[in-house]
VEXPALUM-40079 format. One record per residue (C-alpha): y, x, z; residue in three letters. Coordinates in steps of 0.5 Angstrom, whole numbers, plus 500, padded with zeros to 3 digits. Each point is the difference from the previous one (the first is absolute). Layout:
N
YXZALA/...
! end
This chain:
214
846352883MET/506502494THR/501506497VAL/505504505GLY/498497506GLU/499505506SER/494500504GLU/504497506SER/502494495GLU/493498499VAL/499494504THR/496495497TRP/495499506TYR/502494505PRO/504502506ARG/496495504ASN/493498499LEU/496494503ALA/496504506VAL/499499507GLY/505503505GLU/494502504LYS/496504495GLY/493498499THR/496498506PRO/493501497LYS/501507499ILE/502501508TYR/493496502GLN/496504495PHE/503507502LEU/499498507SER/492499498GLU/500506496ALA/504505504PHE/501501508SER/507501502GLU/499507502THR/497502493GLN/503505495ASN/500497493PHE/504500494ARG/503493497TYR/503500493ALA/504494498GLU/502498493PHE/506496500GLY/503499507PHE/506497498TYR/504499507ARG/494504504ALA/498494505ALA/493501499THR/500508500ALA/505500506LEU/495495504THR/494505498VAL/504506503ALA/502497506LYS/492497501ARG/497507498PHE/504505503PRO/496506497LYS/500497493ALA/503504495GLU/503495495LEU/502502492HIS/504495497LEU/502498493PHE/505496497ASP/507500496TYR/505505502SER/505495503GLN/494497505ALA/498507502VAL/507502502GLU/501494504ALA/493501503ALA/502507502ARG/505497505LEU/495496503LYS/495505501PHE/505506502ALA/496501507GLU/493501496LEU/502506496PRO/494504501ASN/495494498ARG/503496494VAL/501502493PHE/504497495PHE/499500492TYR/505497496SER/500497492SER/506498496THR/501492498GLU/499503492ARG/495495497TYR/494505499LEU/501504507ASP/496498506SER/497503506TYR/495502496ASN/504506498TRP/501503507PRO/493498501LEU/497504495VAL/504506502GLN/497499507LEU/493500497LEU/502507496SER/503503507GLN/493498503GLN/496503494ALA/496494500GLY/498500507ALA/500493504PRO/506499505LEU/500493502PHE/496495504ASP/503494499TYR/504498494CYS/504493500PHE/502498493LEU/506495500ASP/505502495GLY/500498492ALA/494495501HIS/499501492THR/495503496PHE/504505496ALA/502503507VAL/495499505ASP/494501496ALA/502507499LEU/502501508THR/492498501PHE/498506497PHE/505504502LEU/499498508ALA/492500499ASP/501508498ARG/504501507LEU/496495504LEU/495503505ASN/492497500VAL/500495505GLY/508498499GLY/503494498TYR/503497494LEU/504493502ASP/503496494PHE/505495502ASP/502493497ASP/493499496TYR/503493498ARG/507503498TRP/503499493ARG/506502497LEU/501492498ARG/503497506GLY/502507504SER/506504501SER/499503493LEU/499493496ASP/504501494PRO/504494501GLU/503504506ARG/499507497VAL/501500492PRO/497507499GLN/493497502THR/500497494SER/501506496LEU/495504504MET/494495500TYR/497495495THR/500492503GLU/492502501GLU/502505504GLN/505497504ILE/495494502ASP/494505501THR/498501508TYR/501508498GLN/498502507VAL/494496500ALA/498503493LEU/501507503ILE/495498506VAL/495497495GLU/500504494GLU/501507503LEU/498500508VAL/494495500ARG/497503494ARG/500507504ASP/494501504PRO/503505504ARG/504495504TYR/498494504VAL/504494502GLU/502500507VAL/505494500MET/499495495PRO/505501494ASN/504505504LYS/497507503VAL/494504497PHE/497506503ARG/498506496LYS/493502502VAL/499506495SER/503505495ASN/
! end
């Protein structure tokens, strides 16, 4: 971002990402095992992109309340898709400024809740980097009910070879070292933060962990 750029002009993030059109099928299967279709529960998704996963969750679980976090452009596009569900879908937006992320509206929500838990399921499918999602883990944990789930997408993902590869997005090489670009950062979060926390039990290998105590 250069001096004088407006917020609307900060668009370093790719408009097209290498993701499936049907979202994340594994999550639908697990949610169907963890919750009934008539059950009330609160689902949070960090980095919903085109909202394919969130839309499927909303359709399959008509009583679920959805809390969706992403960049403002993704939020505005998704509002139209969820227009018929205004009372159970809540959006939280952030800018594309380099040090902004969904952690900012997330901590604001934590403040509004006065630390009280809110979510029953948190799906982390956003930055996939330690710099962002390590903090997301700690914030989401504060808002997750005991018995709730944390779901980490793309355990074997790294910046190198992704839609954010520095050969495609030069800004990546300005923000991360070569070691960080080559590191599987979702795996790093899972191995060093989640597995080491005795309050979490693994229920789907390298992906879903259940919170069993405060």
